[in-house]
C-alpha angles and dihedrals in degrees: 000000000000120000124203120187131188117182096158093111135035087266109074115211119205124182123190106189103304098345120096126202129186127199128185091224099167109158094348095073099103094045099044111024097098091045091050091052092044093051092050091050089051091049086058092046090247136126134209088267090062090067112106102173140008127210120189131195094232098188169169099261146081113002094218096040093051093046092051094044094046091050091052097047093044091052094045095048091048096047095043093040093228133139118277122204135183120230090271089063093250116146111242135189087211133357116245110194119240106216094185093235142027118289115268102226117177123218118260113263094229 
């Protein structure tokens, strides 16, 4: 089974083969992303071991959403020893998010 994940916006998009699921993850992404994926695998009578490939929408998009999503897909691909691709279909050892611009880091107040 192929997994596609897009966490670049507040609406998380998960595709498992030809089925698409959307979740208004908002601020719950970090806490509930793995559970969301797991539940959708179970709905399809599949387990983590049934995953054969992961594709991730690596950006541009939300800094936090991309960081969380990239961390999850990098860990899954590594643990399951399966191919990992960016949204362009390019095989990657790890996904490095593309934020679309430089980080806007404010100066410390003190």
